LOLUM-164500 format. One record per residue (C-alpha): x, y, z. Coordinates in steps of 0.1 Angstrom, whole numbers, plus 2048, in hexadecimal, padded with zeros to 3 digits. Layout:
N
XYZ ...
END
This chain:
332
63E6FF6BD 6387236C7 6217166E3 63D7006F0 65571E6F1 63B733703 63771971E 65D717722 66073D726 64573D740 656721753 677733751 66775375F 65774177C 678730785 68D74F781 67776C78C 68478F785 6847A27A5 6887C77A3 6A47D37BA 6977ED7D2 6AB80D7D7 6C680B7F0 6CD82080F 6EF82981E 6F1837841 711843851 72285A869 742870867 75686E887 773885890 78F86E89D 7A488B8AA 7898998C1 77387A8C5 75588F8BC 73F89589D 75389687D 74E8AB85E 7548A4839 7588BD81D 74C8A2805 74187E804 73F86A7E5 7308477DF 7408317C5 73780E7B8 7567F97B1 74C7EA78F 7677EC774 777809786 76682279C 744830791 73784F7A3 7148497B0 70E8677C6 7218857D6 7168997F4 7288B8802 72B8C8824 7228AA83B 7238AB861 71D88D877 70387486A 6F8872846 6E185D830 6E285680A 6C28497FB 6B783C7D9 6D78287D2 6D680F7B6 6E57F17C8 6F47D07BD 6FB7B57D7 7187A87C3 72A7CA7C1 7407DB7DA 73C8007E1 75481B7ED 74D839802 7668557FE 767871818 77C891813 7838A6832 79C8C3831 7AB8B6810 7B189381E 79F876810 791858824 782839814 77081A81F 7607FE80B 7407EC812 7237D7804 6FD7DB807 6EA7C0818 6CC7AD809 6B57C9814 6CA7E2801 6D67F2821 6F97FB82D 70880F849 72B81D84D 73F834864 75D848858 77785786F 788876864 7A5889875 7B18AD879 7D28B6868 7F48C0874 8158C8862 82A8BC87F 84189E878 84289589D 8388708A3 83C86787F 85584B87B 86082F864 85B80E876 8677F785A 8777FA839 8787DC821 88D7DB802 8877C07E8 8A27BE7CD 8997A97AF 8AF7A2791 89B7A4770 8AF7A1750 8CB7BC753 8BA7D176E 8B67D0793 8937D979D 8937E87C0 8727E97D2 8717FC7F3 8557F980C 853811829 83D80C847 83482E854 825832877 811851882 81084F8A8 8038738AE 7ED8788CD 7D38848C9 7D08738A7 7D688B88A 7DF889865 80289485C 8018A983D 81A8C2830 81F8D480E 8448CE813 8418A880D 834890827 84C87581E 86E87680D 8828597FE 8A38537EE 8A884B7C8 8CC8457BC 8DB85D7A3 8E184078B 8BD83578A 8B2827769 88D82D76E 87583478B 85981B787 8408287A1 8398367C3 81982A7D4 80782C7F6 7F2812807 7DD816827 7CA7F5823 7C07E1806 7C27FE7ED 7E280A7DE 7E482B7CB 8018397B6 80F85A7C2 81F8777B1 84387C7BB 85C8977B5 87F8A17BD 8868B47DD 8A18CE7E3 8B88B27F1 8CE89E7DA 8BF87D7CF 8A18817E6 87D8807D9 85D8867EB 8378817EB 81C8967FC 80487B808 7F1880829 7FF868844 7E185D858 7E184F87B 7EE82B87D 800819862 80782583E 81B812824 82F82580A 83F8127EE 85A81E7D5 86680A7B8 8838127A0 89C801789 8C2803786 8DA7F576C 8E97D3773 8F87CB752 91B7C7761 90D7B077C 9197C7798 90A7E57AA 9147F97C8 8F68047DD 8FC8247F1 8E2839803 8E285381E 8C5849834 8AD86783A 897857854 89D843874 89481F86C 88C805887 8917E8870 89D7E384C 89B7C3839 8AA7BC817 89C7A0802 8B17957E3 8A67807C6 8B476A7B8 8C775C7D5 8E87597C2 8EC77E7C1 9087887D9 9057A27F4 9237B1806 91D7C9822 92A7D1845 9077DC84F 8F07C2842 8ED7A1855 8E3781843 8C2775851 8B975783B 8B4748819 897737807 8A67207EE 8847157E0 87A7397D6 89D7457D0 8A17637E7 8B676D805 8AE785822 8C579E833 8BD7B4851 8C97D1865 8B97E3883 8B9807891 8C681B874 8C984087D 8C285D866 8E2866853 8F0843853 902839833 8F2818828 90980780F 90C7E4801 91A7D37E1 9047BE7CB 9157A67B2 90F78779E 8EE775798 8DB76877A 8F277675F 90F760769 8FC73F761 8F972C741 8DF738727 8C871A72E 8CB71F753 8C674474F 8A673E73B 899728757 8A3741772 89375E761 87274B762 879745787 87E76A78D 85C77377F 84C756792 85E7637B1 84D7857AD 82B7767B0 8327577C6 8477667E1 8357877E4 81A7757F8 834767810 846787813 82779B81B 81B781834 83E780845 8427A6845 81E7AA852 826796870 8447AB877 8307CA872 8147BF88A 82E7B68A5 8407D789F 8217EC8A1 8157DA8C0 8377DF8D1 8388038C7 81580A8D5 81E7F78F5 83D80B8FB 82B82B8F2 80F82490B 828819926 83B83A923 81C850924 
END
């Protein structure tokens, strides 16, 4: 019997040879996007994205091209290179090839504290009724059109946003410049009901999201906000669709009966404008059995419709950014 098991083990080893993975090599280059020349980094850190972020190696004071040797690689894993230049962090993910090789270029930018050419292209507001609360999610599309390209950073908040005085709880503030979204620390400013974050606004498009809850136990709420940024386009998405919206500013754009939401829109809102609308009705006015069904629908909506909303808004964003760049280049 032991002989039989020995043969089976040998056969298994021949069919599944254990190949030692050679050490990997990462080659890259730091480029200065402001000058177009060689870039510098105060620090670069290599992470493997496995159950979080595991630090593999850190190198300081890099200029131009660099090389990292002796990396334990795994073809099934993704890696992240994080570059810090003048207190601003830049990141890019990648994978090693079958030879254990990878190459990557990272573009960094000089900093400025000037707000010129920083604008809000879109603001999207999603209002969801969950139990006796209205969950209000705001997504801002920030455009940095500075020429030459620079990072906007200021100790006096790079972005400010409104939170109503009757807020029940602030859920989160987050920033996304791609596939990664990171929570941000926020604090009150000297202005009434205005909060701020100090996140570097890099050239191109930055998404900033704010989420909070207000009480809706009486099934009515008056939304009132003094707009603190010029906004090219504001869309308001309400779920479920049987919530009523009354406003002289917001224009009804459409309704999706299958996913139970309505869309309102307004364009060219100037700083200082009083944005006001009344919210009433909704799920609480239905029967208990219907309410139970609709509560389930609300949670399904959160996951199901998010994809549609992101896809729809992404198309608007691409069109808006392309138009903004075309007009900018035309007026140069």
